N, C-alpha and C positions, 0 to 999 in steps of 0.2 A: 716264521715266513712271511714274506713284505706282502704286504695288501697291493692287489692288482684286481681294480673294478671291473677291466675288459675280461679277465677272466673268472669272475666272479660271475658276472650277465653271461659269459657262454655258458657256463655251468647251469646256469639255471633255465637258457632255453631248452638245454639237454633233457635236464628233468620235466619241464613243461612236453617235451617230444617221447619221453617215459608215461608222463600223468603223475609224475611225482609233483603234484604239485603243492605240498605240504614241504618238500627237500627243495623246491624252486623259492619257494617264499622264501625259505632262509637264506636263500645267499642276497634278496635283495633287502631284507632286514641288517646282514650285516655287511652290505654297501651304507645304508644307511647309520650305521654305529660309524661308522665314520666320516659321512657328511649329509648333515639332516638338511640339507637346501638340495639334495640331488632329486630334480623336479621328478626326472624320468624313471627313475628308479623307484620313487614312492607310488605312482601312476599304475607300474604295471605291478605291485604289490596290492594294490587297490586291485586289479581285477582279476589277480587271481586270488583275494579272498573273496571278491564275489563270487565265482566259478566256485569256490570250499564250502561257500553258504553264510561265511563269518560278513552279514552283512550289514553289521552295526563297524564291522573293524573298513570292510571297505568305504563304508560312506564316511568315517571320520578323516581317514585317508583323501578319499577324493576330493573335498571338500578343501583340508588341506593343499592340494595341489592346485585349485580353484583358486585361494587365498595368494599361494603363491604367485601365479600366473599373473592374477591382478596387483599385486605389488612388482611386479618385473614390469609391468606395464603392458603384458599381451592381454587385454581383456577380452579377444574375439578367444583365446583358447579359454581364456575363466568360464567365457558366456555361455561356450560350450559344453562345457560341466555344468555348468550350475543349472544350465535348461535340462537337463540327466538327474538332477539331485532334488529339484525344489520337489518332481511330483512326488515322491517319496518320500518327503514331507512339508507337503501344502501349509501346513497352522505356523509354521517357524518361523518366526518375524525375522530372525537374524538372516536366515537362508534366503527369504523374500527380499528383505534389503540389499543382499549382495548379488541377488540377480538383478533388480532396478538398477544398480551402481554398475554391471555389467554390462545391460544393454545402453544405460546411457554416453559411458565411456565406448563404446563401441560405434557412438553416432546414431544410436538407433533412440529416440527420446521419446516420442512417441509410443514405442513398445515396454520402456521403461517404466511409464503411470501406473498399467496393472498392478505389476511384483510390488511398488510402493505403496500403492493404496492399500495392499494385503497386507505389505507391513509396518503401516500405520494402524490398523483396526487390528494388528496382532497385540501391536504394543500397547495398545491403551489400556489393558487392563493387567498389562502388569509394570510396565514403565513407561508411565509419563513423557518425561524427560525425553527420551528415545521417541516418543510419537511424534513429541513437538515438530525435533530436529526435522523426521521425516516429511510431517505436513510440512515444513517449511519449506522443502528441497520441492515437494508439492505443488505449491504454488508458484513457484518459478516455471515449471512444465502449463499450469491451468491457470493464469492468471483470475478467471473470472469463477473462480469456483467459490462460491456464496456460504455453499453446506460445510466446505473444509474449514473456512473462517471463523464459522459458529463452533463450530468442533474445538478448534483449537482453543478459540475463548474460553469454553467451557472447560476445558481440560486445566488453565494455568490459572482462572480468575480468583484461584483462592490462594494463588505461591505469587503469580504477579499478576497482582489488578492491572496496572500500566497498560499490560501487554495484551490482556483480553479486553480491556476499552478500545483498544487502537484497529484491534480484530474486529470486534462490534460497529467501530466508525468504521470501518471498510467496509463491513454489509450492508450498513444503513447505506452509504454512498452511492454504493451499486445497485440493491433494491429502488433508491429511485431515480438511479438513472435509466432503470428499465419501465418506471412506473406502478411498479409493487406497492402502494404506499399503503399496504395495510400490513405488507412484510416492513415497512419501515415504523408501524407504531410497533412492531409485537418485539421485533430487535430491541429499539431503544427504551420498551418497558423491562423489558431484561435488563439492559446497563445499566440501567437509574438503579438498578439492586447494588450497584459497583457504586455507583457517584452519587449517589440522592441528592437532589435537587440541580445535579447540572445543566444549564442552560441549555445548553446546545441539544442536550436530549431530549430533555421537553420541551423543546421547539421543534422538533424531532417527529416528535408524536402529537403534537400539537398541529404540526402540516398536514399531517393524514390524516387526524379526527377531519382540519377541513376540508380534507379530499372530501372521505366519506359525509359532508352535510352534515359533523357533529358539531355544532359551533358552540354551543355551552360547554363538553368536555375541552375542544382548544381553548378556549376563554379562559379557563379555571387553568391549565397548564400554564397557557401563558401568564397568567397572574403569577402563578409558582415562579417562574422565571426571571420574572422581571423584579422579584421579591430580593433575588437573590443575582438578579446583576442589570440595573436598572439603568446602564446605558447600553446593553446589550443591541447591536443597530437588528442585528437579524429580528432577533424578538421583537424590537417595538416595529420594525416593517410588517412583520405578520400577525402583532397584535393590530396592527393600523387596518391592514385587509380583511382582517375579524369583524371588526367592529364597521367598517365600511358594507360587508355583506349581509350587518343586523337594519334593524329600523329606526336604528335611536341615533339624527344627526348632531345631535350633543354630545355624543356618543364616539360617533367617528372625529370631531370636529377636534376633539381634543386628544383623541389618539394622535392624528397627524401632526399637530401643534408640538407633543409630546418628540414627535419621531422626527419633525425638524429642526426643534432646536438639539436633540441628539448630533444631529447632521453638521448642526450650527458649529456645538464643539469641539468635531472631528473634523473643522473647515473644508467640507464636501460641501461648498457653496449649489452648485445642482443639485445635487440631492434635495438640499434643503428646499430650492426653489422649488420641485418637482412637491415636494410634501406640503407645502404651504397654495400652491396651487388649487393640490386635491384637497385640502380643507377647506376654500374659497365655493366650492361646489355643494358643500353641506349650511343647510340654515341659511339665516339672511345675509344678506351682506355687511359685511366689517370691515370698517374703514382700515381700523388698527392691523387687522391681517393683512389687506392690501397693502397700509404703505409699507409693512415689513417687505413684501413683495418686492417692490419696488426697489425699498434697498438692494436687495438682494438681488435683486434684475440688474440694476446700477453697478454692484460689485463684479460680475459676474463681466458685465462689459469692456467694463475699465480692467480688466485683466484680460481678456480677447487682445483689448486695444493691445496692450503692452506687449503682450504675444507674438501677436501676428503682424498690426497696422504699421510698429514702429522701427516695425523692420526696413518698413519703405523708406524710413527717413535715417539710416543708416552712411553715414558718408563712404561716397565711392571711389573718389582717388583722393590726393594727398591735398590739394583745393579745397575740394569741400571737408577734409580734416580739419586746415587748418583755418577756415571760416566757421570751424563748431566750435571748436573750441576757444577761439578769440569770442565768440557771440557768450559760449557759458562765463569764461573771464564776468565779461561786462555783466552780465544779470548776476552774478555771484558779489561783485561791489557797488549791487544794487542801479547799474544804469543798464536797464531793459531797454530805452527806448534808443539807444546808444546800439545796444543788438540791434533793432527792432531796425535800425536803419542799416548800419553792415547787411545785414539779411536780405531786405532790399534791393540796395544799391546792387549784390548781386545776382540777385533776382534777375533784377531790369537788363 
């Protein structure tokens, strides 16, 4: 006898009307044997199993129907089913993840967050890789969630220390933005277990110590940072600041001169000048520092002159361009007076 799907479904409906649920279920089983992707037949069979008290079989089939809807892009239909299924197994992380994805893909981003959070917590105990995957999805929805970043760092610090460091770094930056320097210090010290001696982490902890008026501890951390990276400008700047806040003018001046030299090496003349001017504020007048300050000031003035003022001397038409070219040639051939005469006649 040829397979006739519609006829089988009609038979199933008649059996349902007679309350012969087991025979109706068999009709839908036959349909699914011929077409395993028949979503309607699978859902009807799930409903029958639910009425028959076969809860496990019904749950399995409803889950399959929801997955098929999601795979076909019918996210609202999938969402409707997952909302019914999750209360039956609220601790199932896969189910919570599927619910979150159904919400997300249906356009309900905010509603997806609790489901993803439940999935994340569920995976933490058994599947760390899945927990990280869900955690990263959550970070797209909760950009400023520092606690989540710290949890992710804890999960991967043994297997992916670079990723853990990056999340610790983001948490430190966010706490600093909020002004929570105590938390900055706590996370920095935790991250130092991954990268002992890291100058950035040491200076983070030192900055927090300074904010808490713990200057000796800050100086100890900064000296450790300088031992590992003596030219780190951020370290040197904070070290100079710490010394300025202390009571030793000589130490402050020495730290500021070291900072000025580092800025000089980096080609940062304005920052070098600022450090030198700060150094002059500590201790007696120092001719050597003052002379250096004047040299740097002259270098900056010359650079600014070249950058801004010489624009006014650029030729504005062909006549001025020819005159400038002739004067330049005379100067190059050792005839500066001839060039001056040409320019004077033009100005006259």
